N, C-alpha and C positions, 0 to 999 in steps of 0.2 A: 383727512381732511389734515391741511394745516393751518397756524392761525397767519399766515397771509392768503388764505384762501380766500376769498372773495365773494359772497352771497350774492345767486344771481337772483337777478326780478322773477326768472321759470324754471321752475324744476319738470319738465317733463315727463319724469320719472311720478309725474300725482295725477296727471294726465289721464284720462280716459282715451281722448282720441280719437279718431274716426273709425266704423265699422269695420272689420276685413271683411272685402268681398273678392268671392272666385271668378272667374268667368263666368259670365251669366247670369251670375247673382243679382239679384236685385237691393238695393239698399232701404235697410230699417229707416223711417222717417228719424222716428223718436231718439235712435241713435248718431242721426247726421244730424237736427236738431240738436243735442246737448253735445256733439266734437264744434259744431260751428259757434256754440257760446263761450264755449271754450277757447279759441281764436282771437273772440271779441274782448275775455279776458285778459289774454298777453298784448291784444296794439293799447289794452287801460294801461297796460307798463308802462309805453311810447314815453308816457305826457301828454299832456292837456291839449298842443296842439295838434292830436293826433284824434280827440273828439271826433271833428266833424266824421271819420271815415268810422268810427265806433257804432254812431249811432244811425246811420246809414245800413247798417251791417245791423243791427239790432230790429233795425223797422223794417227788416224783409225778413228777416227770425222771427218776430212777430206774427206781419203776414200770411206765414206758410203756417203755422203753429195754430193761427186763428182756423184754418182751411182745416188744418187736422183733427183736432177737436171737434172738425162739426160731424166726422164719422172715422171715428179710428179706426173701425174695420177694417170700411171700407179702401181708408187713406193708409193701410201700414208701411207700405211700401213708399219709397218717396216716386219711384217711378208711377204709380196710381195713380198720388194726388197729383202730379202734373198732366196725365195724359186725359184723366175722365174731368179734368179741370179745366179742357182744353178751349172749349166753346162759352166755359161759365165763368162771370164777373170780369168782364173782361181780361181774360187772360191774368186774372189776378197771378192765381199760384205760381204761372208759370214766368209772368212779368220779375217779381221777386225774386224764384230761385235765380232767374241770369242773371242779374247785380249783385245776387248772394255768393254765387259760383266766382264772377268777377275776382269780387274781393277776400273773397278765401285762393282763389288763383295769385292772388298776388302776394299774400303773405306763405303762402305751401314756395314758389318762386325764391323771395325771401328767404325763406331758409335755406333751402337749396345752394343758392350764391353763398348760403353764409357758412353751409355745410363742408362747400367741394371747394372752399377755398385754398389753394394749399399752401398763403402766406399767414394765415390763421392772424389776416387783419386787425385791429380794435378798433377802426374808422369802416363802418357797417354803413354808410350815409351812401355808396356808388352802389353796394348791394340793392340797396331797397331801392332806389334811382332803376335801376336795369331792373329788377322785379315789376317795377308800373310801366316799366318801358314796356316791356311784352308781355303785361295784360290788360290795364284798365286805359292806360293812354289811348289809343284807339276809340275809342267811345265818350272822349271827353273832350271838351272844348277848350279853347287858349285859356281862358282865366280860371278855368279848373286843374288843366295843365301846370299853368304858372305856380297855382296853390302848391299845389303838393309836391311841386320842386322846391318849397320852399321848406314847406313842412319837410322835405324826406333831408334835410340839413339838421332837424334838431334828432334824428332817430340815432336812440341809445346805443351806446357803446359795444360791443360784443365780451366785453370782462362784465357790463351793465347787464346786461341782457341774461345770460347764460354761464356767469362768473369765470371762476380765475380756477387753475391745477384740478384740481380731483374732480372737485362741484363740475370745472367746464366738462372734465373729461367725460363725466358719467353722463350731463347732457347731449353729450355728442351721439353718446353710446348711444340713446335711445332715441333722439332724432334722425340716427341707421332706422330705425325701423320707421317710427313717425311718419315721416317723409313718406314713402312708397306708398302706405296705407292711406295718406289724406290724398295723394297722388292718383292713387284707383278709381278712390269716389270719384273724382273731380274728372276724369276721363272721364268715367261712366257715364255722368252728369252729361256732358260736351254734346258724348258718344247719341245722345235721347233727343237732344236738342237737335244735333244734325238730324235723326232720324224722323221727327215729328215738323221740321221746319221751324223753331222755335225760335232760331241763333234772331238780335233782332242787331242792326249797325249805328243805327240812328245816335246823336250825340247829344251827353247834358251839360 
């Protein structure tokens, strides 16, 4: 590291990240909840304007944690937590995970956009807006869409988020493994929701 390197807000090598899942393998609930909390902590570094997003995600993590702690042995796997609770608590767990996974998909797509940007643009606003358009926007009404559009203009820069020089290179190297693991978990959850017809298209 040189003196000119800018220290990033996020150091991905310090994150445990999402669990590695092979084809057909189930997702460990506790590992998933921990990784989701790490994502909330990342968004916290974006600034105070992003507080509504972290508040919503934290609330859904808390609801899932409450359900999980009611029977850790029975709900060791996230799939069990959702399927075994489909007809309980008015879909308390499945609705919570539904919105959480959408928020996580937003951030995953944002990371992916940033990683794949061959120009390495410092301004990440468009990457965040694009990620929102492809994840949460279809489920938001006009007011929320416009609010998010305003918030996205205050996205941190690439340098602020993942640093510069050697530190940025190290972050990008870690992201190369972090993103596929996160995507695999989210794809597995999407498949679960399709299999059990749990996807909802109502807007908020």
